[in-house]
C-alpha positions in Angstrom: -24.6 104.6 -77.8 -21.3 105.5 -76.2 -21.2 105.8 -72.4 -18.4 107.7 -70.7 -18.7 108.0 -66.9 -16.3 109.7 -64.5 -16.1 109.1 -60.7 -19.5 109.1 -59.2 -21.1 109.1 -62.6 -19.6 105.6 -63.0 -21.2 104.7 -59.6 -24.6 105.9 -60.9 -24.2 104.0 -64.3 -22.9 100.8 -62.8 -25.5 100.8 -60.0 -28.3 101.3 -62.5 -26.9 98.9 -65.1 -28.8 95.7 -64.1 -32.0 97.6 -64.6 -30.9 99.2 -67.9 -29.4 96.0 -69.4 -32.6 94.8 -71.0 -32.7 98.0 -73.0 -29.2 97.6 -74.3 -27.4 95.2 -76.7 -24.1 94.7 -78.4 -23.5 96.8 -81.5 -24.6 94.7 -84.5 -21.9 93.4 -86.9 -24.2 93.7 -89.8 -26.6 96.6 -90.6 -30.3 96.2 -91.0 -33.4 95.3 -89.1 -35.4 97.2 -86.5 -33.9 98.1 -83.2 -35.8 96.9 -80.2 -32.8 97.8 -78.0 -30.1 100.5 -78.0 -26.8 99.3 -79.4 -24.0 99.9 -76.8 -20.8 100.5 -78.7 -18.4 101.5 -75.8 -18.4 101.9 -72.1 -15.5 104.0 -70.7 -14.9 104.6 -67.0 -12.6 107.5 -66.0 -11.3 107.3 -62.4 -14.5 105.4 -61.4 -15.6 105.6 -57.7 -17.0 102.0 -57.5 -16.0 98.9 -55.5 -13.8 96.6 -57.4 -15.4 93.4 -56.1 -18.8 94.6 -57.1 -17.5 95.5 -60.6 -16.1 92.0 -61.1 -19.4 90.5 -60.1 -21.2 92.8 -62.5 -18.8 92.3 -65.4 -20.4 89.3 -67.1 -23.6 91.4 -67.6 -21.6 94.4 -68.8 -19.6 92.3 -71.3 -22.8 90.6 -72.5 -24.1 94.0 -73.6 -20.8 95.7 -74.7 -17.7 94.4 -76.4 -15.5 97.5 -75.8 -15.1 98.3 -72.1 -12.3 100.5 -71.0 -11.2 101.8 -67.6 -8.7 104.7 -67.0 -7.4 104.9 -63.4 -4.7 106.5 -61.4 -3.2 105.0 -58.2 -2.4 108.4 -56.8 -6.0 109.8 -57.3 -6.5 111.5 -53.9 -10.2 112.2 -54.5 -10.8 108.4 -54.7 -8.5 107.8 -51.8 -10.7 110.1 -49.6 -13.9 108.4 -50.9 -12.5 105.0 -49.9 -11.8 106.4 -46.4 -15.1 108.1 -46.0 -17.1 105.1 -47.3 -14.9 102.6 -45.4 -14.4 100.2 -48.2 -11.3 98.7 -49.8 -9.6 100.1 -52.8 -11.9 101.3 -55.4 -11.9 100.5 -59.1 -10.3 103.7 -60.2 -7.4 103.5 -57.8 -7.0 99.8 -57.2 -6.9 98.5 -60.7 -3.6 100.2 -61.8 -1.8 99.1 -58.7 -3.2 95.6 -58.9 -2.0 95.4 -62.5 1.5 96.2 -61.4 1.2 93.5 -58.8 0.2 91.0 -61.5 -3.3 90.7 -60.2 -4.9 93.3 -62.5 -8.6 93.0 -63.1 -9.1 89.3 -62.7 -12.0 87.2 -61.7 -11.9 84.0 -59.7 -13.7 81.1 -61.3 -16.5 79.7 -59.1 -14.3 76.7 -58.2 -11.6 79.1 -57.3 -9.1 77.0 -59.2 -7.9 79.6 -61.7 -8.0 83.3 -62.5 -8.5 85.0 -65.8 -8.1 88.6 -67.0 -11.4 90.3 -67.7 -12.0 91.0 -71.4 -11.6 94.8 -71.1 -8.9 97.4 -71.4 -7.4 98.9 -68.2 -5.3 102.1 -68.9 -3.0 103.0 -66.0 -2.6 106.8 -66.0 -0.4 106.8 -62.8 2.6 107.5 -65.0 1.2 110.7 -66.6 3.0 113.9 -65.7 1.9 116.6 -68.2 -1.2 118.6 -67.6 -2.0 116.7 -64.4 -2.8 118.5 -61.2 -2.0 117.2 -57.7 -5.5 115.7 -57.0 -5.0 113.5 -60.1 -8.7 113.0 -60.5 -10.1 114.9 -63.5 -7.2 115.8 -65.9 -8.7 113.7 -68.7 -10.0 116.9 -70.4 -6.6 118.6 -70.3 -4.0 115.9 -71.2 -3.6 115.7 -74.9 -2.4 112.0 -74.8 -5.5 111.0 -72.9 -7.9 113.1 -75.1 -6.5 111.6 -78.3 -6.7 108.1 -76.9 -10.3 108.7 -75.9 -11.1 110.0 -79.4 -9.5 106.9 -81.0 -11.4 104.6 -78.6 -14.8 106.2 -79.2 -14.5 107.1 -82.9 -12.6 104.1 -84.2 -13.7 101.7 -81.4 -10.1 100.4 -81.2 -9.1 98.2 -78.3 -5.9 99.0 -76.4 -3.9 96.3 -78.2 -4.1 98.3 -81.5 -3.8 101.9 -80.2 -0.2 103.0 -80.9 0.2 105.4 -78.0 -0.3 102.6 -75.4 2.3 100.3 -74.0 1.2 96.8 -72.8 2.2 96.2 -69.2 0.6 92.9 -68.2 -2.6 91.0 -68.7 -5.2 93.6 -69.7 -3.2 96.6 -68.3 -1.7 99.3 -70.5 0.0 102.7 -69.9 0.8 105.6 -72.2 4.0 105.6 -74.2 5.3 109.1 -73.4 8.6 110.6 -72.3 8.7 111.9 -68.7 8.2 115.7 -68.3 11.9 116.1 -67.4 12.9 115.2 -71.0 13.1 118.4 -72.9 14.5 119.6 -76.2 17.4 122.0 -75.5 
């Protein structure tokens, strides 16, 4: 099972996940045996409209059921910015994560003792730098941008983590961005 959720779809999936978790399990490393639960191969969130703090609290359960979790977000996503204002909450997961990554906070969780932070075991793809086939709202261009479509294909079909996908550039911690020339660079 591959789950790909965009915006409010991520809200629905993540809100329902605690109830769905008993039906799901990690993809087996060896074939065979009867399936009592659905194997969850990947979870991919595109510009998710979900509170970051709530996601961090939910993450251990997500990670227990899926080893390949990815998030694509854009700091300039104006649809998510309006959602944050209307819902009167802090920065959401889809907008907050990329900017937090650049501020060296990324998606981290504080240990119960509060003594240290650690990066969540997931891939965060910052799409804030993308310029080609991206409209001004910056919320749903994942179906138009070839770089993004090819990366999603590689993620889902090959189940490759960001560290081994050639088109991505490591920024810090668990944050990556696309390795692409700016739109102003053209062939004469």
